[in-house]
C-alpha positions in Angstrom: 16.0 65.4 -47.9 14.6 62.7 -45.6 16.9 59.8 -44.7 16.1 56.5 -43.0 18.7 54.5 -41.0 18.1 51.0 -39.6 20.3 49.3 -37.0 19.8 45.5 -37.0 21.4 44.3 -33.8 21.5 40.9 -32.1 18.6 42.0 -29.8 16.9 45.1 -31.3 16.1 46.5 -34.7 15.9 50.3 -34.5 14.6 52.7 -37.1 15.6 56.4 -37.3 14.1 58.8 -39.8 15.3 62.4 -40.1 15.9 65.2 -42.5 19.1 66.9 -43.6 19.1 70.7 -43.3 22.5 72.0 -44.4 25.1 70.5 -42.0 22.4 69.5 -39.5 20.4 66.4 -38.9 16.9 66.8 -37.6 15.2 63.7 -36.1 11.7 63.1 -37.3 10.9 59.6 -36.0 12.5 56.9 -33.8 11.1 53.4 -33.3 12.5 50.1 -32.0 11.4 46.5 -31.9 13.0 43.6 -30.1 12.9 40.5 -32.4 16.2 39.1 -30.9 17.4 37.7 -34.2 20.6 36.4 -32.4 18.7 34.2 -29.9 20.7 31.0 -29.3 23.1 31.8 -32.1 26.6 30.5 -32.0 29.4 31.4 -34.4 28.9 29.6 -37.7 25.3 28.7 -36.7 22.0 29.6 -38.3 19.7 32.5 -37.4 16.5 30.6 -36.7 13.5 30.5 -39.1 11.1 32.0 -36.6 13.6 34.9 -36.0 13.9 35.5 -39.7 10.1 35.8 -39.9 10.1 38.2 -37.0 12.8 40.3 -38.7 10.9 40.3 -42.0 7.8 41.5 -40.2 9.7 44.3 -38.5 11.4 45.4 -41.7 8.1 45.3 -43.7 6.5 47.6 -41.1 9.5 49.9 -41.2 9.3 50.1 -45.0 5.7 51.3 -44.7 6.8 54.0 -42.2 9.8 55.0 -44.4 7.4 55.4 -47.3 5.2 57.8 -45.3 8.2 60.1 -44.8 9.2 59.9 -48.5 12.8 59.0 -47.6 15.2 59.3 -50.5 17.9 57.1 -48.9 17.7 54.0 -46.7 20.7 52.7 -44.7 20.4 49.3 -43.1 23.3 48.1 -41.0 23.6 44.6 -39.5 26.1 43.8 -36.7 27.3 40.9 -34.6 24.5 38.3 -35.3 24.9 38.7 -39.0 28.6 38.7 -38.7 28.7 35.2 -37.1 25.6 33.5 -38.7 26.2 31.2 -41.7 22.9 32.1 -43.3 23.3 35.9 -43.4 23.5 36.1 -47.1 20.3 34.2 -47.6 18.5 36.5 -45.2 20.0 39.6 -46.9 18.8 38.3 -50.3 15.3 37.6 -48.8 15.0 41.1 -47.3 16.1 42.7 -50.6 13.6 40.7 -52.6 10.7 41.3 -50.3 11.3 44.8 -49.1 13.9 46.4 -51.4 16.0 47.2 -48.4 19.8 46.5 -48.8 21.4 45.3 -45.6 25.2 45.9 -45.1 27.0 43.8 -42.6 29.7 45.9 -40.8 32.8 44.8 -39.0 33.3 45.3 -35.2 35.6 48.3 -35.9 33.1 49.9 -38.2 30.4 49.4 -35.6 32.6 51.1 -33.0 33.2 54.1 -35.4 29.5 54.5 -36.1 28.6 54.3 -32.4 31.2 56.9 -31.6 30.0 59.3 -34.3 26.4 58.9 -33.3 27.2 59.6 -29.6 29.5 62.6 -30.0 28.8 64.4 -33.3 26.3 66.9 -31.7 28.6 67.5 -28.7 29.7 71.2 -28.8 33.0 70.4 -27.1 34.7 69.0 -30.2 38.3 69.3 -28.7 37.7 67.0 -25.8 38.5 63.3 -25.8 35.5 61.1 -24.9 35.0 57.5 -24.2 31.9 55.8 -25.8 30.6 52.5 -24.4 28.2 50.6 -26.7 26.7 47.5 -25.0 24.9 45.5 -27.7 23.3 42.1 -27.8 26.2 40.2 -29.2 29.2 42.5 -28.7 30.4 45.5 -26.7 32.3 48.4 -28.3 34.6 50.9 -26.7 35.9 53.9 -28.6 38.1 56.7 -27.2 39.0 59.9 -28.9 37.3 62.8 -30.7 36.0 63.2 -34.3 39.1 63.3 -36.5 41.3 61.6 -33.9 40.3 58.2 -32.6 42.9 56.9 -30.2 41.4 53.6 -29.3 38.6 51.3 -30.5 37.8 47.7 -29.8 34.9 45.3 -30.2 34.6 42.7 -27.5 32.7 39.5 -28.3 30.3 39.8 -25.4 26.9 41.5 -25.0 23.6 41.2 -23.2 22.2 38.3 -25.2 25.5 36.4 -25.5 26.4 36.9 -21.9 23.0 35.9 -20.6 22.9 32.7 -22.7 26.4 31.7 -21.8 26.6 32.5 -18.1 23.1 32.8 -16.6 21.2 29.5 -16.6 19.0 30.4 -13.6 16.6 33.3 -13.0 17.3 34.8 -10.5 21.0 34.1 -11.2 23.1 32.0 -8.9 25.9 33.8 -7.0 28.4 31.5 -8.8 27.0 32.6 -12.2 27.5 36.3 -11.4 31.1 35.6 -10.2 31.9 33.6 -13.4 30.6 36.4 -15.6 32.4 39.1 -13.7 35.7 37.1 -13.8 35.2 36.6 -17.6 34.7 40.3 -18.2 37.6 41.3 -16.0 39.8 39.1 -18.1 38.7 40.3 -21.6 38.7 44.0 -20.5 42.1 43.9 -18.9 43.8 44.9 -22.2 42.0 48.3 -22.2 44.5 51.1 -21.7 43.2 54.6 -22.1 43.8 57.9 -20.3 41.0 59.4 -18.2 38.4 60.8 -20.8 36.8 64.2 -20.5 33.4 62.5 -20.6 32.2 58.9 -20.8 29.0 58.3 -22.9 27.0 55.1 -22.6 24.6 54.2 -25.5 22.2 51.3 -26.3 19.5 49.6 -24.4 21.2 48.8 -21.1 22.1 52.4 -20.1 18.9 53.9 -21.4 16.8 51.3 -19.5 18.9 51.8 -16.3 18.4 55.6 -16.7 14.6 55.1 -16.9 14.7 52.9 -13.8 16.9 55.3 -11.9 14.5 58.2 -12.7 11.5 56.1 -11.6 10.0 56.1 -15.1 7.5 53.3 -16.1 7.3 54.5 -19.7 10.2 55.2 -21.9 10.8 59.0 -22.5 13.7 59.8 -24.8 13.7 63.4 -23.9 14.2 62.6 -20.2 16.8 59.9 -20.9 19.0 61.8 -23.3 21.9 63.4 -21.4 21.0 61.9 -18.0 23.7 60.8 -15.6 24.3 57.3 -14.2 26.8 57.3 -11.4 28.9 54.3 -10.5 27.0 54.0 -7.2 23.7 54.0 -9.1 24.8 51.2 -11.4 26.1 49.2 -8.5 22.8 49.6 -6.6 20.8 48.6 -9.7 23.1 45.6 -10.3 22.5 44.4 -6.8 18.7 44.9 -7.0 18.5 43.0 -10.3 20.6 40.1 -9.0 17.8 39.1 -6.6 15.0 39.2 -9.2 13.8 36.8 -11.9 13.1 38.1 -15.4 9.4 38.0 -14.7 9.9 39.9 -11.4 12.0 42.5 -13.3 9.2 43.2 -15.7 6.6 43.3 -13.0 8.6 45.7 -11.0 9.9 48.1 -13.7 7.0 47.8 -16.2 7.2 48.6 -19.9 10.7 50.3 -19.8 12.2 46.8 -19.5 9.9 44.8 -21.7 11.9 42.8 -24.2 15.0 43.3 -22.1 13.9 41.9 -18.8 15.9 38.7 -19.2 19.1 40.3 -20.4 19.2 43.6 -18.5 21.2 42.1 -15.6 24.0 40.9 -17.9 24.2 44.4 -19.5 24.3 46.0 -16.1 27.2 43.8 -15.0 29.1 44.7 -18.2 28.5 48.5 -17.6 29.5 48.3 -14.0 32.6 46.2 -14.7 33.8 48.7 -17.2 33.1 51.6 -14.9 34.9 49.9 -12.0 37.9 48.6 -14.1 38.5 52.0 -15.8 37.7 54.1 -12.7 34.8 55.9 -14.3 32.7 57.8 -11.7 29.7 58.4 -14.0 28.5 58.0 -17.5 26.3 60.3 -19.6 23.5 58.3 -21.2 22.8 58.9 -24.9 19.9 57.5 -26.9 21.9 57.9 -30.1 24.2 55.3 -31.6 25.0 53.4 -34.8 21.9 54.6 -36.7 22.9 58.2 -36.2 26.6 57.6 -36.9 25.8 56.0 -40.3 24.1 59.2 -41.4 26.7 61.5 -40.0 29.5 59.6 -41.8 27.8 58.9 -45.1 25.5 62.0 -45.6 26.9 64.8 -43.5 30.4 63.6 -44.2 32.0 63.8 -40.8 35.2 61.7 -41.0 37.1 59.7 -38.5 40.8 59.3 -38.4 42.3 56.6 -36.3 45.4 57.6 -34.3 48.3 55.3 -33.2 
């Protein structure tokens, strides 16, 4: 049985296609586009018409790909941009009418759960407590625990797009802008209280892009990125490098691995570094898996999560 899973984020729209073989999921196809549907979006505002058109084009292309794989089930999950936009229902109806794809808007807590499952479900050490960091376009999720026993989960209303649009008005950024964003993150993250995890896993575009840069890759290679390590010293070095570059210079220097993220990568790097510093995390394991995998593990393979006290 072939399954398709689509993660509609604030910045990216990612397609995963795989097949179920007993209790295992085998990846057949991964693809991502960066329409940035949440560009300029404020809570209660409208997703812009041009962004709706871009999203429709992406989903129309994805439906063709899904058809080639003869998928029997399509999951489509929308996150922060759709949670806060006032025209989400109209877009969902439009997508349904034109593509047949049903979009489900999930809460921040559900997003955290799916992210966690996607990141840890293939980990052989099921008894260890892990921390998963998911830095998205409009929100950042932290989840601590193990399948069957989640001790902590939270969704913070900051991400690479939101952070960039709110704090960074210059490119390269001003020193004061960097300080203001760092102070803001320090304040909203101060409530996090977890014990030292066995392993910290970072997912989504920021850590995977930083892993490519750290490895000297000019083209994205999922096999080389999956499971790679980013040490705190690496993230600090990359943060310092990016702080002196404009978005155009970032793309010129790091090539296609940053395309579509060149203007928001710096904000994501600050978020990751701030979490590592504040929680005393010496290194993170980078994973290319996330929400789109978690949806399948939860709904098809029936791996359940239980939230602890």
